[in-house]
C-alpha positions as CSV (number, residue, x, y, z in Angstrom):
1,M,11.9,-66.7,-8.3
2,E,11.7,-63.5,-10.1
3,S,8.5,-62.0,-11.5
4,E,8.5,-58.4,-13.2
5,L,4.7,-58.5,-13.6
6,E,3.7,-57.8,-9.9
7,S,2.1,-54.3,-10.3
8,H,0.6,-51.5,-8.3
9,F,-2.4,-49.9,-10.0
10,I,-3.8,-46.3,-9.2
11,D,-6.6,-44.3,-10.2
12,P,-9.2,-46.8,-11.6
13,E,-11.0,-44.1,-13.7
14,I,-9.0,-45.9,-16.7
15,P,-8.4,-49.5,-15.6
16,L,-4.8,-50.0,-17.0
17,S,-3.3,-53.4,-17.4
18,V,0.5,-53.7,-17.9
19,Q,3.1,-56.4,-19.1
20,V,6.7,-55.7,-19.0
21,G,9.6,-57.7,-19.6
22,F,13.1,-58.0,-21.0
23,F,14.6,-60.1,-23.8
24,Y,18.1,-60.5,-25.4
25,E,18.3,-58.6,-28.7
26,D,22.0,-59.9,-29.4
27,A,24.3,-60.5,-26.6
28,S,27.2,-59.3,-28.5
29,N,26.0,-55.8,-28.7
30,A,26.9,-53.0,-26.1
31,H,23.5,-53.0,-24.7
32,P,22.2,-56.4,-25.5
33,T,18.7,-56.1,-23.8
34,K,15.3,-54.8,-24.7
35,V,12.4,-53.8,-22.7
36,D,9.1,-54.5,-24.0
37,V,6.1,-52.6,-22.7
38,V,2.5,-53.5,-23.3
39,L,-0.5,-51.2,-21.8
40,E,-4.1,-52.3,-22.4
41,F,-7.1,-50.4,-21.4
42,P,-10.8,-50.5,-22.1
43,F,-11.6,-48.1,-25.2
44,E,-15.3,-47.3,-24.0
45,K,-13.7,-46.0,-20.8
46,L,-12.1,-43.2,-22.8
47,K,-13.9,-39.7,-23.4
48,H,-15.1,-39.1,-26.9
49,N,-17.4,-36.6,-28.3
50,W,-19.8,-36.5,-31.3
51,T,-20.0,-33.4,-33.6
52,N,-22.0,-33.3,-36.8
53,R,-22.0,-37.3,-36.9
54,E,-18.1,-37.3,-36.3
55,M,-16.5,-38.8,-33.2
56,K,-13.3,-37.1,-31.6
57,G,-11.2,-38.2,-28.9
58,N,-7.6,-37.8,-27.5
59,I,-5.2,-40.3,-25.7
60,G,-1.9,-39.5,-24.1
61,V,0.6,-42.0,-22.7
62,L,3.6,-41.1,-20.4
63,G,6.3,-43.5,-19.2
64,M,9.2,-43.0,-17.0
65,A,11.8,-45.8,-15.8
66,Y,13.4,-44.8,-12.4
67,A,16.8,-46.3,-11.5
68,A,17.5,-47.7,-8.1
69,D,19.0,-44.4,-6.9
70,G,15.8,-42.4,-8.0
71,T,17.2,-41.0,-11.2
72,V,15.1,-41.1,-14.3
73,A,16.8,-43.5,-16.7
74,T,14.6,-43.0,-19.6
75,R,11.1,-41.7,-20.4
76,F,8.6,-41.8,-23.3
77,S,5.3,-40.2,-24.5
78,D,2.9,-40.5,-27.2
79,A,-0.3,-38.9,-28.0
80,A,-3.2,-39.6,-30.6
81,I,-6.2,-37.7,-31.9
82,V,-8.9,-40.3,-32.5
83,R,-11.6,-39.9,-35.2
84,G,-14.6,-42.0,-36.4
85,D,-17.7,-41.0,-38.4
86,L,-21.3,-42.7,-38.9
87,Y,-21.3,-42.3,-42.7
88,W,-20.0,-45.8,-43.2
89,G,-21.4,-47.5,-40.0
90,S,-23.0,-47.4,-36.8
91,E,-22.0,-45.4,-33.7
92,S,-20.7,-48.7,-32.0
93,H,-18.7,-49.3,-35.3
94,A,-17.0,-45.8,-35.1
95,I,-16.1,-46.1,-31.3
96,E,-14.0,-49.1,-32.3
97,N,-11.4,-46.7,-33.7
98,V,-10.8,-45.6,-30.0
99,P,-7.6,-47.4,-29.2
100,S,-7.3,-50.0,-26.6
101,R,-3.6,-50.8,-26.5
102,Y,-0.2,-49.2,-26.6
103,E,3.1,-51.0,-27.0
104,T,6.8,-49.9,-27.0
105,Q,10.4,-50.9,-26.6
106,L,13.0,-49.4,-24.3
107,D,16.8,-49.7,-24.0
108,L,17.9,-49.8,-20.7
109,P,21.3,-51.1,-19.1
110,P,21.1,-54.0,-16.7
111,G,19.9,-53.0,-13.1
112,N,16.8,-52.6,-11.0
113,Y,14.2,-50.0,-12.2
114,E,10.7,-48.8,-11.4
115,L,8.4,-48.1,-14.4
116,R,5.7,-45.6,-13.9
117,F,2.9,-45.3,-16.6
118,A,0.0,-42.9,-17.1
119,I,-2.7,-42.4,-19.5
120,S,-5.3,-40.0,-20.0
121,D,-8.0,-38.9,-22.1
122,G,-7.9,-35.2,-21.3
123,S,-10.4,-35.7,-18.2
124,K,-9.5,-39.0,-16.6
125,F,-6.5,-40.8,-15.7
126,G,-5.1,-44.4,-15.4
127,R,-1.6,-45.2,-13.9
128,A,0.4,-48.2,-12.9
129,V,3.9,-48.8,-11.3
130,V,5.7,-51.9,-12.3
131,P,9.2,-53.0,-11.0
132,I,11.8,-54.8,-13.2
133,R,15.2,-56.2,-12.8
134,I,17.1,-56.7,-15.9
135,D,20.0,-59.1,-15.9
136,E,23.0,-58.9,-18.3
137,P,24.0,-62.2,-20.2
138,D,27.7,-62.7,-19.2
139,S,29.6,-66.1,-18.7
140,K,26.6,-68.0,-17.1
141,L,23.3,-69.4,-18.4
142,A,20.8,-66.7,-18.2
143,L,17.0,-66.5,-18.6
144,S,14.7,-63.6,-20.1
145,S,11.4,-62.4,-18.6
146,V,8.5,-64.8,-19.4
147,F,5.9,-63.2,-21.6
148,L,2.4,-64.6,-21.9
149,F,0.6,-63.9,-25.1
150,K,-2.7,-64.5,-27.1
151,R,-1.9,-63.2,-30.5
152,Y,0.7,-64.5,-32.9
153,R,1.3,-64.7,-36.6
154,N,3.5,-65.6,-39.4
155,A,6.9,-63.7,-38.7
156,A,7.9,-63.6,-42.6
157,V,4.5,-62.2,-43.6
158,M,4.6,-59.7,-40.9
159,S,8.1,-58.7,-42.1
160,Q,7.0,-58.1,-45.5
161,E,4.2,-56.1,-44.5
162,A,6.2,-53.9,-42.3
163,A,8.8,-53.4,-44.9
164,K,6.1,-52.3,-47.7
165,I,4.7,-49.3,-45.3
166,N,8.0,-48.6,-43.8
167,L,6.9,-48.7,-40.2
168,A,8.9,-46.5,-37.8
169,P,10.2,-46.8,-35.3
170,A,11.2,-50.0,-36.1
171,Y,10.9,-52.2,-33.0
172,I,12.6,-55.4,-32.5
173,P,10.1,-58.3,-33.2
174,I,9.7,-61.1,-30.6
175,V,9.9,-64.2,-32.7
176,S,10.6,-68.0,-31.7
177,Q,11.1,-70.2,-35.0
178,E,8.4,-68.6,-37.8
179,I,6.2,-67.3,-35.1
180,A,5.9,-63.5,-34.1
181,I,4.0,-63.1,-30.7
182,T,2.2,-60.2,-29.6
183,P,2.6,-60.2,-25.5
184,T,-0.5,-59.4,-23.7
185,A,-1.3,-57.2,-20.7
186,D,-4.5,-59.3,-19.8
187,P,-2.9,-62.6,-18.9
188,T,-6.5,-64.3,-18.4
189,F,-7.0,-67.6,-19.9
190,S,-9.7,-70.3,-20.0
191,A,-9.8,-73.5,-17.9
192,N,-9.0,-76.5,-20.1
193,G,-7.3,-74.2,-22.7
194,T,-3.6,-73.6,-23.2
195,L,-1.2,-71.0,-21.7
196,P,1.0,-69.4,-24.6
197,A,4.3,-68.4,-23.1
198,Y,7.6,-67.0,-24.8
199,F,10.9,-66.6,-23.1
200,Q,14.8,-66.8,-24.2
201,I,17.6,-68.5,-22.8
202,Y,21.3,-67.0,-23.3
203,D,24.0,-69.8,-23.2
204,P,27.6,-68.3,-23.6
205,M,29.0,-71.8,-24.1
206,L,27.1,-72.4,-27.6
207,G,29.8,-73.1,-30.1
208,Q,32.9,-72.4,-27.8
209,N,33.8,-76.1,-27.2
210,S,33.9,-79.4,-28.9
211,K,31.8,-81.2,-26.3
212,Q,28.5,-79.4,-26.7
213,T,26.3,-78.9,-23.7
214,T,22.6,-79.4,-23.9
215,V,19.8,-77.0,-22.5
216,E,16.6,-78.2,-21.1
217,V,13.7,-76.4,-19.8
218,N,11.5,-76.9,-16.7
219,A,8.3,-75.3,-16.3
220,R,5.5,-75.6,-13.5
221,I,2.3,-73.7,-12.6
222,I,2.1,-72.5,-8.8
223,D,-1.2,-71.7,-7.1
224,V,-0.7,-68.2,-5.6
225,K,-3.0,-68.5,-2.7
226,S,-1.6,-71.8,-1.5
227,G,1.9,-71.4,-2.8
228,K,1.8,-75.1,-3.9
229,V,2.8,-76.5,-7.4
230,Q,-0.5,-77.1,-9.2
231,R,1.2,-78.6,-12.2
232,K,4.5,-79.6,-13.3
233,F,5.4,-80.0,-16.9
234,L,8.0,-82.5,-18.3
235,P,11.3,-80.9,-19.2
236,F,11.8,-80.1,-22.7
237,D,15.0,-79.8,-24.9
238,A,15.8,-76.1,-25.9
239,A,17.8,-77.1,-29.0
240,P,14.9,-76.7,-31.7
241,F,14.5,-73.2,-30.4
242,R,18.1,-72.0,-31.0
243,R,18.2,-68.9,-33.2
244,A,20.9,-69.5,-35.8
245,G,24.2,-67.8,-35.3
246,T,23.6,-66.6,-31.7
247,N,23.8,-67.8,-28.2
248,I,20.0,-67.5,-27.8
249,F,17.2,-69.9,-27.6
250,A,14.0,-68.1,-28.4
251,V,11.3,-70.4,-27.0
252,H,7.5,-70.3,-27.5
253,K,5.4,-73.1,-25.8
254,F,1.5,-73.7,-25.6
255,L,1.1,-75.2,-22.3
256,E,-2.0,-77.4,-21.5
257,L,-3.9,-76.0,-18.6
258,G,-5.9,-79.0,-18.3
259,D,-8.5,-79.0,-15.3
260,I,-6.8,-76.3,-13.3
261,A,-9.5,-74.5,-11.1
262,P,-10.4,-71.0,-11.8
263,G,-7.8,-68.6,-9.7
264,E,-4.7,-67.0,-9.7
265,Y,-1.4,-68.8,-10.7
266,L,2.1,-68.1,-11.5
267,L,3.8,-69.8,-14.7
268,E,7.4,-70.4,-13.5
269,V,10.3,-71.5,-15.8
270,Q,13.9,-72.4,-15.3
271,A,16.7,-73.7,-17.5
272,K,19.4,-76.1,-16.8
273,D,22.7,-77.4,-19.1
274,S,24.3,-80.6,-19.1
275,A,27.2,-79.0,-17.5
276,G,25.3,-78.3,-14.0
277,N,24.5,-74.7,-14.5
278,A,20.9,-73.7,-13.7
279,T,19.0,-70.4,-13.9
280,E,16.7,-68.9,-11.4
281,W,13.1,-69.4,-11.7
282,R,11.2,-66.8,-13.6
283,A,7.8,-66.2,-13.2
284,A,4.8,-64.6,-14.9
285,P,1.2,-64.4,-13.3
286,F,-2.1,-65.3,-14.9
287,T,-5.6,-65.9,-14.2
288,V,-7.6,-68.8,-15.0
289,R,-11.4,-68.3,-15.4
290,E,-14.4,-70.8,-16.1
């Protein structure tokens, strides 16, 4: 069982939540995987000043990926000057202009990495360290990371809007059927609600023989404290989620939590095909609240 989301957090001056995972952009590419990084932090914890009814603030983000041998595989940084004024609303309305989320995508070859992140408002810091193992799709059935999400929208509408304003850089949207999902770094969900999850299955045998194999998905919820299976979902067919012209199934599911008690859990996912191949279990941690 593999979980990319077990993180070590430092410097709680600015609490920093992270979700990191990889997905398959196109298995025919030289570098077929993308790493998606989501950082979330409370905007009210960031320093901001008022001068002549205008609010000003700064936020900086730095990330570095260390390979297994300790070398830096890649890095990214970004900064923003935040402004807001009182002329068109209240102080609380202006403060809402302070960012609370940052997302980016990285190109990393298969391997084991330690991702280190830091944010700062000029006087306070928030840091996190997240391990990730990136698998290369090859001659066997493969499974991406499991992404949990809370926000989603129509993929076609999102694409049209992005084209109109010429967004740059052009990140690869995370899409299943006609739904574009936004991964969350705060995997906290309400009891008796749903657990939205996204993942990809890579099947190298698609279209390569006359006797087509089928792929099904198993999912279960594990209680972190006891290690016991809290809920096991019925297996389902991946076929409706196949991305046309590729060897990829892009799957999204809204799993019913039911009466699971508040606590810490893992969502575990596995793919199997009718030829007897199976992936390892991939895991994503989440919290259930009342």
